[in-house]
C-alpha positions in Angstrom: -59.3 -7.8 97.6 -56.1 -10.0 98.7 -53.2 -7.2 99.9 -49.6 -8.8 99.8 -46.0 -8.0 101.6 -42.3 -8.4 99.9 -41.2 -11.2 102.3 -37.6 -11.5 100.8 -35.5 -10.4 98.1 -33.9 -12.5 95.3 -29.7 -11.6 95.7 -28.1 -14.4 93.2 -28.4 -17.6 92.1 -26.8 -20.5 94.2 -25.9 -23.8 92.3 -27.2 -25.2 88.8 -30.2 -27.0 90.4 -31.7 -23.6 90.6 -31.4 -22.8 94.2 -30.8 -18.8 94.9 -29.8 -16.7 97.5 -32.5 -14.8 99.6 -32.3 -11.6 102.1 -35.0 -10.1 104.2 -36.9 -7.1 101.8 -37.2 -3.5 103.2 -35.3 -4.3 106.5 -37.7 -6.9 107.4 -36.9 -9.9 108.8 -36.4 -12.8 105.9 -40.3 -14.2 106.1 -40.2 -17.0 103.8 -41.9 -20.6 105.0 -41.9 -24.0 103.4 -44.8 -24.6 101.6 -45.5 -21.0 100.8 -46.9 -19.4 97.2 -44.7 -16.7 96.3 -45.3 -14.7 93.3 -42.1 -12.6 91.7 -41.7 -8.9 90.8 -41.4 -7.5 88.6 -42.4 -10.4 86.8 -39.9 -12.0 84.6 -40.6 -12.8 81.0 -37.9 -15.5 80.3 -38.8 -16.9 84.2 -41.7 -18.3 86.7 -43.6 -15.3 87.7 -45.3 -17.7 90.8 -43.5 -20.4 92.9 -43.9 -22.7 95.7 -41.1 -22.5 98.7 -39.8 -26.0 98.7 -36.9 -25.6 101.0 -35.4 -22.6 103.2 -31.8 -23.3 104.7 -30.0 -20.5 106.6 -26.5 -19.3 105.3 -25.6 -16.6 107.0 -26.4 -13.5 108.9 -29.2 -12.2 106.7 -28.8 -14.3 104.1 -30.7 -18.1 103.0 -30.6 -20.5 100.8 -34.1 -21.1 98.9 -35.3 -23.7 96.4 -38.6 -22.9 94.4 -40.6 -25.1 92.7 -40.2 -24.8 88.9 -36.9 -22.9 89.1 -34.8 -26.4 88.2 -31.6 -24.8 86.9 -29.6 -21.8 86.8 -31.0 -19.9 83.9 -34.8 -19.8 86.0 -32.3 -19.0 88.7 -30.6 -16.1 86.9 -34.1 -14.9 85.7 -36.1 -14.1 89.2 -32.7 -12.4 90.2 -33.6 -9.3 91.2 -37.0 -9.8 92.3 -39.1 -9.6 95.4 -41.1 -12.5 96.6 -44.4 -11.3 97.4 -46.7 -13.5 99.7 -50.3 -12.6 100.9 -50.1 -10.0 103.9 -51.7 -12.3 106.5 -49.0 -15.2 105.7 -46.5 -12.6 107.2 -45.4 -12.9 110.9 -46.5 -10.0 113.2 -43.7 -7.8 113.4 -43.3 -5.7 117.3 -41.4 -2.2 116.7 -39.1 -3.2 119.8 -38.0 -6.4 117.7 -38.1 -4.6 114.2 -37.4 -1.0 114.8 -37.6 0.0 111.1 -41.5 0.1 112.1 -40.8 2.9 113.8 -40.4 5.1 111.2 -42.3 8.1 111.0 -42.6 8.1 115.2 -42.3 11.0 117.1 -39.7 10.6 119.9 -39.7 13.1 122.9 -36.6 12.6 126.0 -37.8 13.4 129.4 -35.6 15.8 130.2 -35.0 17.6 126.8 -38.9 17.6 125.6 -39.9 16.6 121.4 -36.8 15.3 119.9 -38.3 15.0 116.3 -39.4 12.3 114.2 -37.4 9.2 113.3 -36.6 9.8 109.6 -34.7 6.1 109.4 -33.2 3.4 111.3 -29.6 2.2 111.0 -29.3 -1.6 111.6 -25.5 -3.1 112.6 -24.9 -6.6 114.3 -25.0 -4.5 117.8 -27.9 -2.4 117.8 -30.1 -0.5 116.3 -29.7 3.6 116.0 -32.5 5.8 115.7 -32.0 8.5 113.0 -34.3 11.7 114.5 -34.8 14.9 112.6 -36.1 17.9 114.6 -35.6 21.4 115.5 -32.2 20.5 117.2 -31.5 18.6 113.8 -30.3 15.3 112.9 -29.5 13.1 116.4 -28.8 9.5 116.7 -30.2 7.3 119.5 -29.1 4.0 119.8 -31.9 1.4 120.5 -30.9 0.1 123.5 -32.8 -0.5 126.9 -30.8 2.3 128.5 -32.0 4.9 126.6 -35.3 3.7 125.6 -37.9 4.4 128.3 -41.4 3.6 126.5 -43.0 2.6 123.3 -46.1 3.8 122.6 -47.3 1.8 119.6 -51.3 3.7 119.6 -49.8 7.1 119.9 -46.5 6.2 117.6 -44.1 8.0 120.3 -40.6 6.7 121.6 -39.7 8.1 125.0 -36.0 8.1 125.6 -33.9 9.1 128.2 -30.7 10.0 126.5 -27.7 11.8 127.9 -26.9 15.7 126.5 -23.7 14.4 124.6 -25.9 13.0 122.0 -27.0 16.3 121.1 -23.9 17.7 120.7 -23.1 15.3 118.1 
């Protein structure tokens, strides 16, 4: 049985020719490629349920203009708005935690001076940097995901080793 991943989210129609604005799904990078077959979920009763990516154009930070085969007018484009674009899991690019910190949700965090800080429960993304939201015995700790603080990522153990200043524990 083939498994699928959400490669993009259809945000809005863009023009009368059926192009749509898409973003990455689930805080992951945008992953649609020209020629790729996609499944729209939830499926629409009025619009297409599958299509092939005909073109992809970078619009602005985090948004892409996409045209799908069979989505040829504004009505078809409106019908797929709010849908995720599913693609086979093997068609997704290999993602690394250091490039996509949201993949570290659930990992444990240990500081070289303060010991176990807890688990990553969320990752806040901003243009400047990602911030790990860690919850544990010390409460919630926000740790900027920067080389100055992050010492090691252990994918096998799902652990992040950090060296943070004590002032971050007091916030």
